[in-house]
LUMFIGU-54298 format. One record per atom (N, C-alpha, C): z, x negated, y; residue in three letters. Coordinates in steps of 0.001 Angstrom, whole numbers, plus 500000, padded with zeros to 6 digits. Last residue first. Example, Ala and Ser with C-alpha at 12.3 -4.5 7.8 and 13.67 -1.06 7.14 Angstrom:
% residues 2
507080487150497750SER;507140486330498940SER;507870487100500030SER;507800486810494310ALA;507800487700495500ALA;507800486800496700ALA;
//
This chain:
% residues 83
942976501363182097LYS;942442501125183440LYS;940929501144183413LYS;944998503583180342GLU;943869502660180319GLU;943330502554181724GLU;948542503752180459SER;947232504248180891SER;946169503160180747SER;951039502842179962PHE;950259503223178815PHE;948844503678179186PHE;952092502376182466VAL;952089501272181521VAL;951146501581180364VAL;952376504622183983ASN;951065503993183992ASN;950984502806183047ASN;955035505225183890ALA;954141506046183064ALA;952771505394182964ALA;957121502349183708SER;956218503195184469SER;955317503977183533SER;960030502514181589PRO;958821501867182087PRO;957981502858182860PRO;963349503382182691ALA;962152503682181917ALA;960972502899182469ALA;966406501753182536GLN;965257502068183362GLN;964053502304182464GLN;969280503201180968LEU;968190502240181000LEU;967082502701181927LEU;972223504264182779SER;971157504461181801SER;970020503473182036SER;975090504010183445ASP;974069503036183828ASP;972906503102182833ASP;976630505839182183SER;976277506121183576SER;975187505175184061SER;976064506984178910ARG;976262505852179820ARG;975866506244181234ARG;975245509277177610GLU;976666509122177908GLU;976943507984178883GLU;972551508860177195HIS;972959509971178057HIS;974410509815178498HIS;972612506806175375ALA;972034506547176689ALA;972454507628177678ALA;973691508136173170GLU;974457507051173785GLU;973914506678175163GLU;971664510043172582SER;972974510487173062SER;973751509362173721SER;968415509355173892LEU;969430509192172851LEU;970791509534173421LEU;965450510852174657LEU;966769510549175197LEU;967734510473174019LEU;961916510253174987ALA;963116510609174228ALA;964366510178174983ALA;958422511064175109MET;959650510603175754MET;960844511033174916MET;955020510540175120SER;956153510861174265SER;957392510244174907SER;952492511872177113LEU;953510510835176970LEU;954593511368176051LEU;949101512668176404LEU;950500513083176467LEU;951380511848176387LEU;945857512965177945ASN;946896512215177243ASN;948257512881177402ASN;943167515279177422SER;944178514634178244SER;945206513938177361SER;939798516383177429TYR;940930515845176685TYR;941859515103177633TYR;938179519355178265ARG;938613518020178720ARG;939838517591177944ARG;937640521967177553GLY;936712520931177135GLY;937069519520177575GLY;939868523388178451ASP;938566523596179090ASP;937593522460178780ASP;941852520995177043LEU;941879522199177870LEU;940557522290178613LEU;943394519302174518CYS;942082519671175046CYS;942219520994175786CYS;945487516546173912ILE;945382517938174360ILE;943964518176174895ILE;945317513867173253ALA;946085514759172384ALA;945920516239172710ALA;944242511475174246GLY;943373512599173929GLY;944028513661173062GLY;946900509479173069ARG;945615509546173772ARG;944796510735173296ARG;950066509398173579LEU;949202510099172634LEU;947869510341173340LEU;952247506769174005LEU;951147507503174607LEU;950312508110173489LEU;955859506322174019GLY;954491506166173548GLY;953512507043174291GLY;958290506459175246GLU;958206505726173976GLU;956778505545173491GLU;960057506591178185VAL;958719506721177619VAL;958651505841176377VAL;963270508069178184ILE;962480506844178181ILE;961110507149177572ILE;965536510015180116PHE;964493509937179099PHE;963666508673179294PHE;967393510317182185GLY;967554509232181229GLY;966525509137180131GLY;966969512065184196PHE;968005512433183230PHE;968132511426182090PHE;964846510887185462LYS;966095511030186215LYS;967261511346185277LYS;962865511296183565ARG;963408509947183772ARG;964748509999184496ARG;962391514023183997TYR;962925513577182714TYR;963520512173182827TYR;961365513894186646LEU;962580514652186349LEU;963206514164185049LEU;959024512375186251ALA;960084511875187148ALA;961405512593186878ALA;957622514140184597ILE;957997512817184100ILE;959120512234184946ILE;957219516287186370ALA;958022516485185158ALA;958508515138184624ALA;955581514976188280ASN;956852515598188676ASN;957772515802187478ASN;953301514161186902ILE;954229513145187411ILE;955572513740187840ILE;951367514929184711ASN;952449515738185280ASN;953569514820185788ASN;949535513386183363SER;949252513687184763SER;950376514461185455SER;950443513389180754GLU;950502512138181511GLU;950287512370183007GLU;952458516045179750TRP;951112515645180173TRP;951255514387181019TRP;955018515181177467ALA;954634515663178793ALA;953205515206179074ALA;957253515861174806THR;955992515317175281THR;955692515953176625THR;960520514833173622LEU;959590515768174244LEU;958265515064174491LEU;963672514717171939GLN;962332514185172163GLN;961457515257172777GLN;966905513652171610ILE;966076514752172091ILE;964735514141172473ILE;969448512728169351ARG;968161512397169980ARG;967465513684170399ARG;971677513687168248THR;971734512290168674THR;970465511871169397THR;973625516652168268LEU;972316516026168311LEU;972467514592168805LEU;976198517790168421GLY;975918516757167436GLY;974520516169167419GLY;976880519432170430ARG;976709520060169116ARG;976258519067168048ARG;976778517792172627ASP;978098518264172189ASP;978040518898170797ASP;974021517633172911PHE;974745516467172429PHE;976155516831171964PHE;973516520263173848ALA;972846519742172650ALA;973615518561172068ALA;975072520380176173ALA;975337521297175068ALA;974715520786173770ALA;973788518414177729LYS;975195518257177350LYS;975531519145176153LYS;971243519584178035LEU;971391518297177353LEU;972823518100176866LEU;971962521909179488THR;971300522020178188THR;971454520727177389THR;973011520782181820THR;973841521661180988THR;973266521772179579THR;970731519452182792GLU;971937518692182450GLU;972844519507181531GLU;969045521627183325LEU;968680520664182292LEU;969897519863181854LEU;970511522891185406MET;970248523599184184MET;969901522634183041MET;
//
């Protein structure tokens, strides 16, 4: 389903698709990476739920990266985490 949506978006002329994901949502991040999304940044303390602040990862996919079969390797999500 995601592949179909991405293809339709790029076929309609989009050149970039951007999203944010909770840094703790490793399953979603792994899925987006599988489709070629690259981590571009960390939004520290961007979301507050039940009084706890959480980080968001900013991710994007460019049309030329989507078209290549040898898409770029994304950095580890932990690259942006504070230790």
